[in-house]
Residue, then its C-alpha position, 0 to 999 in steps of 0.5 A: m879518767l873519771l870527772t864530775h858530770r856536767t851537761g853542756r859544750l864540755s860534755l859534748s867535747l868529752a863524748l867526741l873524745g871518747v870520754l864522758p863524766l861520771a855523775q856521783a849521784d844516786t845510781h838511777e840519777s847517775l845513769s840518766a845524767a851519763v846518757e844525758s851528757l851525750w846531748s849538746g849544750e843547745q837546749v831541748s825544751i821538754s814540757v809536760l802538757g798533761s798527765s790525765f787523759t779523758q776516757q771515751v768509748s767509740k766504735a773504734g774502741t776505747e780512746y784515752r784523750p789528753e785535755v790539750k785540744h788537737a793533740p795526738f790521743y791513744l786508742q785501745a782496740a779489740g785484743e791487745s791492739a793500740w794506736v796513736v791517732a794524730g789528726r787523720m792519721r792512725f799509727n800502730a803503737v804495738t807492732t814495732s821494729w824493736g818487737n811488740f810493745p805492751r799497751l801504755d798504762m794510761r793511768k801513768a801516762r804523760l803527753l810531752e812537748i818537745d821543741l827544736p829550732k825547726k821541729h815540733y814533737q808531742v809524746l805520749t809516754g809511760p810504762g807498759a801495762g800487765l806484765f810490765g808493771v810488776g817486778d823487773w819488767q818495770r824498768y822498761g818505758f815506752l815513748q810514742v813520739i809524734d813529729i807534728s812539725v807538718p800538722s797534715a803530715p805527722l810522722h810516728y816513732p814507736l820507741y822503748t827505754d830500759a833502766g827507767l831512763g824515760e824521756h832522757a833517752l831524747g835529746r839533740l846532738a850538736d847540729s842535729p836538725v832532728l830529735n835524737y834517741a839513745r837506745l840501751v841494750p844490756t850486756s852483762q849483769s852482776r852477782t846479784g842479778e842487776i844489770d851493770t852494762y849497756e851498749v848504747s846506740l844513737y838515732a836520728l829520727g828521720r823521715k824514714g824512721p829511727e836511723r843510726v847516727l854516723r861520724d865518719g861513716v862509723a856509727l856512733a856508740y857507747l859502753l855505759k858501765r856501773e862503777g860503784d855508785g855511779w855510771n861511766i860512759e865511754s866511746v867504743d867502736r862496735t856494739p856486738v850484742t845490739a848488732e846480733r839482736d837486730e840481725e836476728h830480729r829479736p825483740f827488745t825484751t830478749p834476755l841476755r845469753p847465758a854465755l855472757f854471764s859466764v864470761k862475767r863471772n870468770d872475769q870477776q874470779 
């Protein structure tokens, strides 16, 4: 059953039933809308604090500071190292549990602010530099999320997005006390080479890092599928491609296994 996409409580109710609306818009907007329909009707305030950074050279490396005072800044050190600096804390922005991230392309980076009732976040986000600025690599984006609810003890979450999703991957599930994150992992592609199916896993940004969201002891998971010019998202019981990738500690850039392509082609014949 396909319904016109609407945000709010209706979308959440449909999500819990395992059916979510299909947005009838531009393909990219439809994908973003489908993922956003996972979030509750409780508003999450996301604002842009800045889109330009002052470049300063220090003994530690090159600092990229936003115009906002006391905000986190980005530090590029020797080699390919990069750090997010928040207060007196310095967090690795390259070595992550998802695999090594590229440096941010600071020419296109932004500083976002996200407020929940009892939580306050600032996010350095943008595309990756180098290889990630060309071809299909451009579909990846990077979110350096800093929980500054307790200014003296900030928490850092390095996250990535696929399909050009950007900050649409961040939101709040009903009754969640913290920010949530939707992770997309591609599972199949069309004859023309476009990815047409993703597994979607939901995480809560807790004190121990991103943790899978559970409902009745089962991880919340969805399948996002291209249908015509739009995308449909529905509840599933398992995410085998995501599980295999994590069990083998494969990075987020790992390509689909050829076997998946063969199955897809056979199904279409």
